[in-house]
C-alpha positions in Angstrom: -36.4 16.8 11.3 -32.8 16.7 12.7 -31.2 19.9 13.7 -28.4 21.0 11.4 -25.6 23.3 12.1 -25.8 24.9 8.7 -29.4 26.0 9.3 -28.2 28.3 12.1 -24.8 29.4 10.9 -24.8 30.7 7.3 -21.0 30.4 6.9 -21.2 26.7 7.7 -23.9 26.3 5.1 -21.6 28.1 2.6 -18.2 26.7 3.5 -18.9 23.5 5.4 -17.1 22.6 8.6 -13.4 23.1 8.3 -11.0 23.7 11.2 -7.4 23.3 12.2 -8.4 23.0 15.8 -8.9 19.9 17.8 -12.6 18.9 17.8 -14.1 17.0 20.7 -17.4 15.2 20.1 -19.5 14.2 23.0 -21.3 11.5 21.1 -20.9 9.1 18.2 -20.6 10.7 14.7 -21.6 9.2 11.4 -20.0 10.3 8.1 -22.5 9.9 5.3 -23.0 6.2 6.2 -19.4 5.5 5.5 -18.0 5.4 9.0 -19.0 5.7 12.6 -16.6 7.2 15.0 -16.7 6.5 18.7 -13.5 5.9 20.6 -12.0 4.1 17.6 -13.1 4.6 14.0 -15.3 1.8 12.8 -15.7 1.7 9.0 -18.9 0.1 7.9 -18.6 0.4 4.1 -16.0 1.6 1.6 -13.1 0.8 3.8 -10.3 3.3 2.9 -7.0 1.9 1.8 -4.0 3.4 3.3 -0.3 3.8 3.7 1.6 1.6 6.1 4.9 3.1 7.1 6.9 0.8 9.3 10.0 -0.9 10.5 8.5 -4.3 11.5 10.7 -7.2 10.3 7.9 -9.3 8.8 4.5 -8.6 7.5 2.0 -11.3 6.5 -0.3 -9.4 4.1 -4.0 -10.2 3.9 -6.5 -9.9 1.1 -8.2 -7.1 3.1 -5.1 -5.0 2.7 -5.3 -4.9 -1.1 -4.6 -1.4 -2.4 -2.3 -0.6 0.4 1.1 1.1 -0.1 3.8 -0.2 2.2 6.8 2.0 2.9 9.8 0.1 4.4 11.7 2.4 6.7 13.9 0.0 8.7 17.5 1.4 8.9 19.0 -2.1 8.7 18.1 -5.7 8.0 15.4 -7.0 5.7 11.7 -6.2 5.9 9.8 -9.2 4.5 6.3 -8.9 3.1 4.6 -12.2 2.4 1.8 -11.9 -0.1 -1.5 -13.7 0.6 -2.9 -16.5 -1.6 -3.5 -15.3 -5.2 -6.9 -13.9 -6.0 -7.7 -11.8 -9.1 -7.4 -8.1 -8.4 -5.3 -8.1 -5.2 -2.8 -5.2 -5.5 0.1 -4.1 -3.2 2.8 -1.5 -3.6 6.1 -1.5 -1.9 8.4 1.6 -1.5 11.9 1.9 -0.2 11.8 4.5 2.6 15.4 4.0 3.9 18.4 3.2 1.7 20.1 1.1 4.4 17.3 -1.4 4.7 16.2 -4.1 2.3 12.7 -5.2 1.1 11.8 -8.8 0.3 8.4 -9.6 -1.2 7.6 -13.3 -1.3 4.5 -15.1 -2.6 2.6 -17.6 -0.6 2.8 -21.2 -1.9 4.3 -22.0 -5.3 3.0 -19.3 -7.6 5.1 -17.4 -10.1 5.8 -13.7 -10.4 6.3 -11.9 -13.7 7.4 -8.3 -14.0 9.2 -5.9 -16.4 12.4 -4.1 -15.7 13.2 -0.8 -17.3 16.4 0.8 -18.4 15.4 4.2 -16.9 12.4 6.3 -15.9 11.0 7.7 -19.1 12.2 4.9 -21.3 9.2 3.4 -23.2 10.6 -0.1 -23.8 11.2 -2.6 -21.1 14.7 -4.1 -21.0 13.5 -7.5 -19.9 10.5 -9.5 -18.9 11.4 -11.4 -15.8 9.5 -14.5 -14.7 10.5 -15.8 -11.3 10.5 -19.5 -10.4 7.4 -20.4 -8.5 7.7 -19.5 -4.8 10.7 -17.1 -5.4 10.5 -13.6 -4.0 11.8 -10.2 -5.2 14.4 -8.3 -3.2 15.4 -4.6 -3.2 18.9 -4.9 -1.6 20.7 -2.3 0.5 23.7 -2.6 -1.8 21.8 -1.1 -4.7 18.5 0.4 -3.5 17.6 4.1 -3.2 14.8 5.9 -1.3 11.6 5.7 -3.5 12.5 2.5 -5.3 9.1 0.9 -5.7 7.2 -2.1 -7.0 3.5 -2.7 -7.5 2.2 -6.3 -7.8 -1.3 -7.4 -8.9 -2.7 -10.9 -8.9 -4.5 -12.2 -11.9 -5.8 -15.2 -9.9 -3.0 -17.5 -11.1 0.2 -15.6 -10.1 1.6 -12.1 -9.4 2.3 -9.6 -12.2 4.4 -6.4 -11.8 2.5 -3.4 -13.1 3.8 0.1 -13.9 7.4 0.9 -13.6 9.3 -1.1 -11.0 11.9 1.6 -10.2 15.2 0.6 -8.7 16.9 -2.8 -8.8 14.7 -5.7 -7.8 16.3 -9.1 -8.0 15.3 -12.7 -7.2 15.8 -13.7 -3.6 
């Protein structure tokens, strides 16, 4: 039977281990079979999706990054995100993190993109259903963007569809 900290310290049994202090482990740690931590975390199952905040000029997204939120924080120029080949269920969200930069989201190959534009947050009806020419991208330009403009795209296996409210002004490239 493995030794457990909670068997020897009642407060740990009641509250669990929680600290604001740096913790140094002298060995490898496993978290409920989800991850193993050594020098660098190695996730073995249930890979967590995350948040990518960056200023890199170009990003070639992969299917493994589905579910990730990308925050574009470049203070100038265009940050280009190239979507991977379509596959049902792939989802990516893009957020403007700096009003002086631009975001360009482009599909790979010659697939189309369809999304709805809205008059304002809180308005139920869409103002237009926009279908872009195959291979055309969407751009959030520095001339009209604002911090927190966002767009979420999901693939249906044939093309890309905008879901939720695409806040801000997104135009064809």
